[in-house]
C-alpha positions as CSV (number, residue, x, y, z in Angstrom):
1,M,143.1,73.7,34.0
2,I,143.3,77.5,33.1
3,R,146.8,77.2,31.8
4,S,145.7,74.1,29.7
5,R,142.7,76.3,28.2
6,L,144.8,79.1,27.6
7,E,147.5,76.8,25.5
8,K,144.3,75.5,23.4
9,L,143.9,79.2,22.7
10,R,147.1,79.8,21.8
11,E,147.4,76.9,19.4
12,W,144.3,77.9,17.9
13,M,145.9,81.6,17.4
14,A,148.9,80.0,15.5
15,A,146.6,78.2,13.3
16,E,144.7,81.6,12.4
17,G,147.6,83.6,11.9
18,V,147.2,86.1,14.9
19,E,149.4,86.8,17.6
20,A,146.9,87.7,20.5
21,F,143.0,87.2,20.8
22,I,140.6,89.4,22.7
23,V,137.9,87.7,24.8
24,P,135.3,90.2,25.8
25,S,132.4,89.2,28.6
26,N,129.4,89.8,26.1
27,D,127.4,87.9,23.8
28,P,126.4,88.8,20.3
29,H,123.6,90.9,21.9
30,F,125.9,92.9,24.3
31,S,124.2,91.9,27.2
32,E,125.3,92.3,30.8
33,Y,124.7,88.7,31.9
34,V,124.9,86.0,29.3
35,A,123.8,82.6,28.7
36,S,126.3,79.7,29.6
37,R,127.2,79.6,25.9
38,W,129.0,83.0,25.8
39,A,130.6,82.6,29.1
40,C,133.9,82.4,27.1
41,R,136.3,85.1,29.1
42,A,135.1,83.1,32.4
43,W,135.9,79.8,30.8
44,I,139.2,80.6,29.6
45,S,140.2,82.8,32.8
46,G,138.5,81.3,35.9
47,F,137.0,84.8,36.7
48,D,133.5,84.8,36.7
49,G,132.6,88.6,37.5
50,S,130.0,90.3,35.2
51,A,132.6,92.6,33.5
52,G,135.8,92.1,32.1
53,T,138.1,91.5,29.2
54,V,141.0,88.9,28.8
55,V,143.8,89.3,26.4
56,V,145.7,86.6,25.2
57,T,149.0,86.7,23.4
58,R,151.4,83.7,22.4
59,T,153.2,84.2,25.8
60,Q,151.2,86.5,28.1
61,A,147.7,86.9,29.4
62,A,146.0,89.9,31.2
63,L,142.5,90.6,32.4
64,W,141.1,94.0,32.7
65,T,138.3,94.8,34.9
66,D,137.0,97.6,36.9
67,S,137.0,98.5,40.8
68,R,134.0,96.5,41.7
69,Y,135.8,93.1,41.0
70,F,139.6,93.9,42.1
71,L,139.7,91.5,45.2
72,Q,137.3,89.0,43.5
73,A,139.6,89.0,40.4
74,E,142.8,88.9,42.2
75,A,141.6,85.7,44.0
76,Q,140.2,84.1,41.2
77,L,143.1,84.7,38.9
78,D,145.8,83.7,41.4
79,G,148.1,80.7,39.7
80,N,146.4,81.0,36.3
81,G,148.8,82.8,34.6
82,I,146.8,85.6,33.9
83,E,147.9,89.4,35.0
84,L,145.2,91.6,36.6
85,Q,145.2,94.9,35.2
86,R,143.3,97.4,37.7
87,M,141.0,99.9,35.2
88,G,140.9,103.3,36.4
89,L,144.1,102.9,38.6
90,V,147.0,105.3,37.6
91,G,149.7,103.3,36.1
92,T,147.4,100.6,34.4
93,P,148.1,100.4,30.9
94,E,145.3,100.6,28.3
95,M,144.5,97.1,26.5
96,M,146.2,98.4,23.0
97,E,149.0,100.1,25.0
98,W,149.9,96.7,26.6
99,L,149.5,94.8,23.4
100,A,151.6,97.0,21.7
101,A,154.4,96.6,24.5
102,Q,154.3,92.7,23.5
103,S,157.2,92.7,21.0
104,D,155.5,89.6,19.1
105,V,152.3,90.9,18.6
106,R,151.1,92.7,14.9
107,R,147.5,90.7,14.0
108,I,145.1,90.9,16.8
109,G,142.3,88.4,16.5
110,I,138.5,88.8,17.4
111,D,135.5,87.2,17.2
112,S,133.6,90.0,15.3
113,R,129.9,88.8,16.5
114,L,130.8,90.0,20.2
115,F,132.1,93.5,19.2
116,S,129.7,96.2,18.1
117,H,130.3,98.1,14.7
118,R,131.4,101.3,17.0
119,A,133.7,99.1,19.2
120,F,135.2,97.6,16.3
121,L,136.1,100.8,14.6
122,R,137.5,102.4,17.7
123,L,139.6,99.0,18.5
124,A,140.9,98.9,14.9
125,D,141.9,102.6,15.1
126,E,143.7,101.9,18.2
127,A,145.5,99.2,16.6
128,A,146.4,100.8,13.6
129,E,148.1,103.9,15.5
130,R,150.4,101.3,17.0
131,G,151.2,99.3,13.9
132,M,149.0,96.4,14.4
133,T,145.9,95.1,12.6
134,L,142.5,94.0,13.9
135,V,141.4,90.7,12.5
136,G,137.9,89.4,12.4
137,C,138.1,85.6,13.3
138,S,135.5,82.9,13.7
139,D,134.5,81.7,16.9
140,P,137.6,79.9,18.8
141,F,135.4,78.2,21.5
142,D,133.5,76.3,19.2
143,T,136.7,74.4,18.8
144,I,138.6,74.5,22.2
145,W,135.7,74.3,24.4
146,D,134.7,70.7,24.9
147,G,130.9,70.1,25.8
148,R,130.2,74.3,25.2
149,P,126.5,74.8,25.9
150,D,124.3,75.4,23.2
151,I,122.3,78.5,22.2
152,P,119.1,78.3,24.8
153,A,116.0,78.1,23.7
154,E,113.9,78.2,26.6
155,P,110.0,78.9,26.7
156,A,109.0,82.2,26.2
157,T,105.8,84.1,27.7
158,I,104.1,87.1,26.6
159,V,103.4,89.8,28.8
160,E,100.0,90.9,29.5
161,E,99.0,94.1,28.5
162,R,97.7,94.8,32.2
163,Y,101.4,94.7,33.4
164,S,103.3,96.2,30.3
165,G,100.4,99.3,29.6
166,E,101.3,99.2,26.0
167,S,100.5,96.6,23.1
168,T,103.0,95.4,20.7
169,R,101.5,96.7,17.8
170,S,101.4,100.3,19.3
171,K,105.1,99.9,20.7
172,L,106.1,99.1,16.8
173,Q,104.1,102.1,15.3
174,R,106.0,104.1,17.8
175,I,109.2,102.7,16.7
176,R,108.3,103.3,13.0
177,A,107.7,106.8,14.0
178,L,111.1,107.4,14.7
179,G,112.0,107.8,11.1
180,G,115.0,106.5,8.9
181,G,115.0,106.4,5.2
182,K,111.5,106.2,3.3
183,P,109.0,105.1,5.7
184,E,107.5,102.8,3.0
185,E,110.8,101.1,2.6
186,A,113.0,101.5,5.9
187,V,113.9,98.3,8.1
188,R,115.1,99.1,11.8
189,I,117.4,96.0,13.1
190,V,117.4,95.4,16.6
191,A,119.9,93.0,18.1
192,V,119.6,94.3,22.0
193,L,117.7,91.7,23.8
194,D,115.7,93.9,26.2
195,E,115.1,96.3,23.4
196,I,113.2,93.4,21.9
197,A,111.8,92.0,25.0
198,W,110.4,95.3,25.7
199,T,109.1,96.1,22.1
200,L,107.5,92.8,21.6
201,N,106.0,92.1,25.4
202,I,107.8,89.0,25.7
203,R,109.7,87.6,28.4
204,G,112.1,84.3,28.9
205,T,114.5,82.6,31.0
206,D,117.6,82.2,28.8
207,I,119.7,84.4,30.6
208,E,119.9,84.2,34.6
209,Y,118.4,86.9,36.4
210,N,117.2,88.7,33.2
211,P,114.0,87.7,31.6
212,L,115.1,87.9,28.2
213,V,114.8,85.9,25.0
214,I,118.0,85.3,22.6
215,S,116.7,86.8,19.2
216,Y,117.1,89.5,16.4
217,L,114.2,91.9,15.3
218,A,113.6,93.7,12.4
219,V,110.9,96.1,12.1
220,E,109.5,96.7,8.8
221,P,106.9,99.0,7.7
222,E,104.1,96.5,7.6
223,R,105.5,93.7,9.9
224,A,108.2,92.6,12.2
225,L,110.3,89.6,12.0
226,L,111.4,88.1,15.3
227,F,114.6,85.6,14.7
228,T,114.5,83.1,17.6
229,A,114.0,79.8,18.3
230,P,110.4,79.0,16.8
231,E,109.7,76.0,19.4
232,R,109.9,78.6,22.5
233,F,106.4,79.7,21.4
234,G,103.2,77.7,21.9
235,P,100.5,77.8,19.1
236,Q,98.7,80.4,21.4
237,E,101.7,82.9,21.7
238,R,102.4,82.6,17.8
239,E,98.9,83.4,17.1
240,Q,99.1,86.6,19.8
241,L,102.2,87.6,17.9
242,A,100.9,87.4,14.6
243,A,97.5,89.3,15.6
244,E,100.2,92.3,16.6
245,G,102.0,91.8,13.2
246,V,104.8,90.0,14.6
247,E,106.2,86.9,12.3
248,V,108.4,84.2,14.1
249,R,111.6,82.8,12.1
250,A,114.3,80.7,13.0
251,Y,117.5,82.5,15.0
252,E,119.9,80.8,12.4
253,A,117.8,82.4,9.4
254,F,118.8,86.2,10.1
255,D,122.0,86.2,8.6
256,A,120.4,85.2,5.2
257,Y,117.4,87.9,6.0
258,L,120.1,90.6,5.9
259,A,121.3,89.7,2.5
260,T,117.9,90.2,1.3
261,L,118.0,94.0,2.3
262,A,120.2,95.4,-0.9
263,N,119.0,99.0,-1.6
264,R,116.7,99.2,1.4
265,P,117.2,101.9,4.1
266,V,118.3,100.0,7.3
267,V,118.5,102.0,10.4
268,V,121.1,100.6,13.0
269,H,122.7,101.8,16.1
270,P,126.4,101.5,15.9
271,E,126.9,100.1,19.7
272,G,123.9,97.7,19.3
273,L,124.6,95.6,16.2
274,D,127.5,93.6,16.2
275,Q,130.6,94.3,13.3
276,F,129.7,90.7,11.9
277,H,126.4,91.7,11.0
278,Y,127.1,95.2,10.0
279,A,129.6,94.1,7.7
280,A,127.0,91.7,6.1
281,L,124.6,94.6,5.5
282,E,127.4,96.5,3.8
283,A,127.9,93.2,2.0
284,A,124.2,93.0,1.0
285,R,124.5,96.9,-0.1
286,A,121.6,98.1,2.1
287,R,121.6,101.8,2.8
288,I,123.0,101.7,6.4
289,E,121.7,104.7,8.4
290,E,123.3,105.0,11.8
291,E,121.7,106.6,14.5
292,T,123.6,109.4,16.1
293,T,122.6,109.4,19.7
294,P,124.6,108.1,22.4
295,Y,121.8,105.5,23.0
296,S,119.5,104.0,21.1
297,S,115.8,105.5,20.3
298,I,114.3,102.5,21.6
299,A,116.5,102.4,24.8
300,L,115.1,106.0,25.5
301,L,111.3,104.8,24.6
302,K,111.8,101.9,27.1
303,A,113.4,104.0,30.0
304,V,110.2,106.1,30.3
305,K,107.6,104.0,32.1
306,N,104.2,104.5,31.5
307,P,101.5,105.3,34.4
308,I,100.6,101.2,34.5
309,E,104.5,100.0,34.5
310,I,104.9,102.8,37.3
311,D,102.1,101.5,39.3
312,G,103.5,97.7,38.8
313,F,106.8,99.1,40.4
314,R,104.9,100.5,43.4
315,R,103.0,97.2,44.0
316,A,106.2,95.1,43.6
317,M,107.9,97.4,46.1
318,E,105.2,96.4,48.4
319,V,105.2,92.8,47.7
320,D,109.0,93.0,48.0
321,G,109.1,95.1,50.9
322,A,107.1,93.0,53.2
323,A,109.3,89.9,52.3
324,L,112.3,92.2,53.3
325,V,110.5,93.2,56.8
326,R,110.0,89.4,57.6
327,F,113.3,88.6,56.5
328,E,115.0,91.3,58.6
329,R,113.1,90.6,61.6
330,W,114.4,86.9,61.4
331,L,117.8,88.1,61.2
332,E,117.9,90.5,64.1
333,Q,115.9,87.9,66.3
334,T,118.1,85.2,65.2
335,V,121.5,87.4,66.1
336,E,119.8,88.7,69.4
337,A,119.2,85.0,70.5
338,G,123.0,84.2,70.0
339,G,122.9,82.7,66.7
340,R,125.5,83.4,63.9
341,P,123.9,82.8,60.6
342,T,126.4,82.5,57.8
343,E,126.5,84.8,54.5
344,R,125.0,81.5,52.6
345,E,122.5,80.9,54.9
346,I,121.3,84.6,55.2
347,T,121.0,84.5,51.2
348,D,119.1,81.3,51.3
349,R,116.6,82.4,53.7
350,L,116.2,85.7,51.8
351,H,115.2,83.7,48.8
352,A,112.8,81.7,50.8
353,F,110.8,84.5,52.2
354,R,110.9,86.1,48.7
355,T,109.5,82.8,47.4
356,A,106.8,82.5,49.9
357,D,104.9,85.3,47.5
358,P,103.5,84.0,44.8
359,D,104.2,86.3,42.2
360,F,107.8,85.8,43.0
361,R,109.8,85.2,39.7
362,G,113.2,84.6,40.9
363,E,116.2,87.3,41.8
364,S,116.8,90.2,39.6
365,F,120.7,89.6,40.0
366,E,122.8,87.4,42.4
367,T,122.4,88.4,46.0
368,I,125.3,90.0,47.7
369,A,125.6,89.3,51.5
370,G,129.0,90.3,52.7
371,Y,129.9,90.3,56.2
372,G,132.9,92.6,57.6
373,S,135.8,92.9,54.9
374,H,133.6,90.8,52.3
375,G,131.2,93.8,52.5
376,A,134.0,95.8,51.2
377,I,134.1,93.8,48.0
378,V,131.4,95.6,45.7
379,H,130.3,92.6,43.9
380,Y,131.1,90.0,46.4
381,A,129.7,86.7,45.7
382,V,129.7,84.0,48.6
383,S,131.0,80.7,47.8
384,E,131.6,77.5,49.7
385,E,134.9,78.7,50.5
386,S,134.3,82.1,51.6
387,D,131.4,81.5,53.5
388,R,131.4,83.1,56.7
389,A,129.3,83.6,60.1
390,I,128.3,87.1,60.8
391,G,128.9,88.7,64.1
392,T,128.2,91.7,66.3
393,D,131.5,94.1,65.5
394,S,131.3,94.9,61.7
395,F,129.0,95.7,59.2
396,L,126.8,93.3,57.4
397,L,125.7,94.5,53.7
398,I,122.9,92.8,51.6
399,D,122.4,94.0,48.0
400,S,119.4,92.0,46.3
401,G,116.3,92.3,44.2
402,G,113.4,90.6,42.9
403,Q,111.6,89.8,39.6
404,Y,108.0,90.1,39.5
405,P,105.4,90.5,36.7
406,F,104.5,93.7,37.4
407,G,108.1,95.1,38.3
408,T,111.6,94.8,39.3
409,T,113.4,95.8,42.6
410,D,117.0,96.3,43.6
411,I,117.7,97.2,47.2
412,T,120.5,97.5,49.5
413,R,120.7,97.8,53.2
414,T,123.7,97.5,55.8
415,Y,123.3,96.5,59.4
416,H,125.2,96.3,62.7
417,F,124.3,94.2,65.1
418,G,126.6,95.4,68.1
419,T,127.7,98.7,69.3
420,P,129.4,100.7,66.4
421,T,132.9,102.0,66.5
422,E,133.3,106.0,66.2
423,E,134.7,105.2,62.5
424,Q,131.8,102.8,61.6
425,R,129.4,105.7,62.9
426,R,131.2,108.2,60.6
427,D,131.4,106.1,57.5
428,Y,127.7,104.8,57.9
429,T,126.3,108.2,58.6
430,A,128.3,109.9,55.8
431,V,126.7,107.4,53.3
432,L,123.4,107.7,54.6
433,R,123.5,111.6,54.4
434,G,124.5,111.4,50.8
435,M,121.5,109.1,50.0
436,I,119.3,111.1,51.6
437,D,120.6,114.4,49.7
438,L,120.5,112.9,46.6
439,S,116.8,111.5,47.0
440,A,115.6,114.9,48.3
441,A,116.8,116.8,45.6
442,Q,114.6,119.0,43.4
443,F,116.1,120.2,39.9
444,P,115.3,121.8,36.7
445,T,113.9,120.1,33.8
446,G,117.2,118.7,31.6
447,T,119.7,117.9,34.5
448,R,121.6,115.2,33.6
449,G,122.7,112.5,36.2
450,T,126.4,113.9,36.1
451,Q,125.1,117.1,37.6
452,L,123.5,115.5,40.7
453,D,126.2,113.0,41.4
454,V,128.3,115.1,43.7
455,L,125.0,115.2,46.2
456,A,125.5,111.7,47.0
457,R,129.2,112.2,47.7
458,R,129.6,115.4,49.1
459,H,129.6,114.4,52.9
460,L,131.9,111.3,51.8
461,W,134.4,114.0,50.4
462,Q,134.4,116.3,53.2
463,A,135.6,113.1,55.2
464,G,138.5,112.3,52.3
465,L,136.4,109.3,51.4
466,N,135.2,108.4,48.2
467,Y,133.7,105.2,46.1
468,L,134.5,104.3,42.5
469,H,131.2,103.0,41.0
470,G,128.2,104.9,39.7
471,T,125.5,106.3,42.3
472,G,122.4,105.3,40.3
473,H,121.6,103.2,37.1
474,G,118.4,102.7,35.3
475,V,116.1,99.8,35.8
476,G,113.9,97.8,33.6
477,H,110.2,97.2,34.2
478,C,110.6,93.3,34.7
479,L,113.5,93.5,32.8
480,C,117.1,93.9,33.3
481,V,118.1,95.4,36.7
482,H,120.6,97.5,35.0
483,E,119.7,99.6,32.2
484,G,120.2,102.7,30.3
485,P,120.3,105.4,28.9
486,Q,120.2,107.4,32.3
487,S,122.8,107.1,35.1
488,I,123.8,109.0,38.0
489,R,127.5,109.2,38.2
490,M,130.9,111.1,37.8
491,N,131.3,110.3,34.4
492,E,129.5,112.5,31.8
493,N,126.2,111.0,30.3
494,P,124.3,113.7,27.9
495,V,120.9,112.1,28.5
496,T,118.7,114.0,30.7
497,L,116.4,112.6,33.6
498,Q,112.9,112.6,32.4
499,P,109.4,112.1,34.1
500,G,108.8,108.0,34.4
501,M,112.7,107.0,34.4
502,V,113.1,104.8,37.2
503,Q,116.8,104.5,38.7
504,S,118.6,103.4,41.7
505,C,120.4,105.8,44.6
506,E,123.2,103.9,46.0
507,P,126.1,105.6,47.6
508,G,128.7,103.6,49.4
509,L,131.9,103.4,51.0
510,Y,134.3,100.4,50.8
511,L,137.5,100.1,53.0
512,T,139.6,97.1,52.2
513,G,140.0,94.6,55.0
514,R,137.4,96.4,57.3
515,H,133.9,96.9,56.2
516,G,131.5,98.0,53.2
517,I,128.5,100.1,53.2
518,R,125.8,100.7,50.7
519,I,122.4,102.3,51.2
520,E,120.3,101.9,47.9
521,N,116.6,102.5,47.1
522,L,115.0,102.8,43.6
523,T,113.4,106.1,42.5
524,L,111.3,107.5,40.3
525,V,111.9,111.0,38.4
526,T,108.4,112.8,38.8
527,E,107.2,116.4,38.3
528,E,104.3,115.9,40.8
529,G,104.8,118.4,43.8
530,C,107.4,120.5,41.9
531,P,107.5,124.1,40.9
532,T,106.7,124.2,37.0
533,G,109.9,123.5,35.0
534,F,111.2,121.2,38.1
535,L,111.5,117.6,38.8
536,R,112.4,115.5,41.9
537,F,112.7,111.8,42.8
538,E,110.1,109.8,44.5
539,P,111.3,106.9,46.7
540,L,109.9,103.7,45.4
541,T,111.3,101.0,47.7
542,L,110.1,100.3,50.8
543,C,112.0,98.9,53.5
544,P,113.3,100.7,56.8
545,I,116.8,102.2,57.1
546,S,118.7,100.9,59.8
547,L,119.6,103.4,62.4
548,R,121.9,101.7,64.8
549,A,125.0,103.2,63.3
550,V,123.7,106.6,62.7
551,E,125.3,109.6,64.4
552,I,121.6,111.4,64.8
553,G,123.1,115.0,65.9
554,T,124.9,115.2,62.5
555,L,121.9,114.9,60.4
556,D,120.5,118.5,59.8
557,A,116.9,119.3,59.9
558,D,115.7,118.5,56.2
559,Q,117.6,115.2,56.4
560,R,115.7,114.1,59.6
561,D,112.5,115.4,57.9
562,W,113.0,113.2,54.8
563,L,113.7,109.9,57.0
564,N,110.9,110.4,59.1
565,R,108.7,111.2,56.0
566,Y,110.0,107.9,54.3
567,H,109.7,105.7,57.3
568,A,106.4,107.0,57.8
569,A,105.4,105.9,54.2
570,V,107.3,102.5,54.5
571,Y,104.9,101.7,57.4
572,E,101.9,102.9,55.9
573,R,102.3,101.4,52.7
574,L,103.8,97.6,54.0
575,S,101.8,97.1,57.5
576,P,98.6,96.0,55.8
577,R,100.4,93.4,54.5
578,L,101.9,92.1,57.8
579,T,101.0,90.4,61.1
580,P,100.5,92.1,64.2
581,E,103.8,91.1,65.2
582,E,105.4,92.2,62.3
583,R,103.7,95.4,62.4
584,A,105.0,96.0,65.7
585,W,108.5,95.4,64.7
586,L,108.1,97.7,61.8
587,A,106.7,100.4,63.9
588,E,109.8,100.5,65.9
589,K,112.3,100.2,62.9
590,T,110.2,103.3,61.6
591,R,109.8,105.4,64.8
592,P,110.4,108.9,64.0
593,I,113.9,110.6,65.2
């Protein structure tokens, strides 16, 4: 099937006069997860991980993806005629290097709606350096993909201010105050969906896991224009938006609107607007003003949570934590009674425990439940073919999260239900010590996540071990579970950690064919309890950390103290939501060490 799809694309390429075509993972809004209409890379390759780029020439095809997906991609590409390129490994060619090595490639086609302006310029320069030309084409999948899904237009809702903590009108005024052009003329164009959702306090179900609304936004001095499917809002929602100064227009009207901006100062971020619409602004002779920061100003506003959002996160952790306690108790009792639930059954049961709370709105990402070697696949997704029963001789890694109207959760715990080996204890303890050291850090104002990343890796490095993914990502408030602009990772990121930011702390270790370990909490950057000029992390996630595989004697006094204080807080915050039997179980799991 995949080979026939590749041939259809090659026929289209020949008609367009290009010798290669690049298929990225994103949609026109650069979303991490995309609506089914834009799952073109998955459709053409068979690889359905969230990150990857396919390049097709008239005779060859290759897919580039990162270390999270090496094992998954290898399995899903098998026999498809697509070569796996493992990004980050020595010997893996860059995409343009690979294309230049294909003797018949001169013109490289792309759908310019799927590449930001900055990405387009970067690719065009790389192509030109190697004697090739980047060409903007129409969308080939409208032609070759029979039954391609439509652009979603699901019903949308408006977030109540008791959850958002700030009105839409107030956010729009803050955005207008960011500057750009003459205040009485400037227009700010926003295409990134979580920025639009945050600004307008709207949520939807157009994209799985992320409560987003497919749309564009134009913020003018006296009004804001939302380009989306108007029918997704009822009369009451339309009235609410109008009261906040927001007009709703058809999604398809966005292109025509840009043509009206001649001689207007238009503020865009070159990473947040696609090349097709950037070129449309140039054609309209708008006075384009690019933001020069690595991330858009709106992304930074969104990342710093207000007090009501922070309280919402804390509430979400209590609701989610209670469900997790009930799930973990069921799982442990089942295994101790001789039961061997499968990965799929575990995923379903965890969903059922979360669904029992009326505030649960769905998972914040696809649950990962990997036993043994499956836990070493960083973004493992259980399937009917891969589903396996868990045992008592290896680790079970579960990474999951929930969406609630007052917050978003993301948590990983790793369990062992037997007697861990010496190697397993060493590995688990090294991951835990790194997680504690980062969580307990106190650091000066102005610190970047890059400067803290080593705290999570130090004990692994001492054992000659490492992991290739980042240690921490920002988390949205009832929005995307992965957001910027802050991060904690080895790669340089100039964004400093600021009070009110919420991010994960998730060191791990993955030994192919053996086991995977990850321990993850969400944390809040706060200045509370710190000397002047310093910050720290407040743990937000509330769930016991398994102690079965911990080499207690290797923990230093500070690490023991942090773990005991964390477990005491878990019991104090969750016990009021539990039955007496559940409280007794939790008391044992959070006992001091």
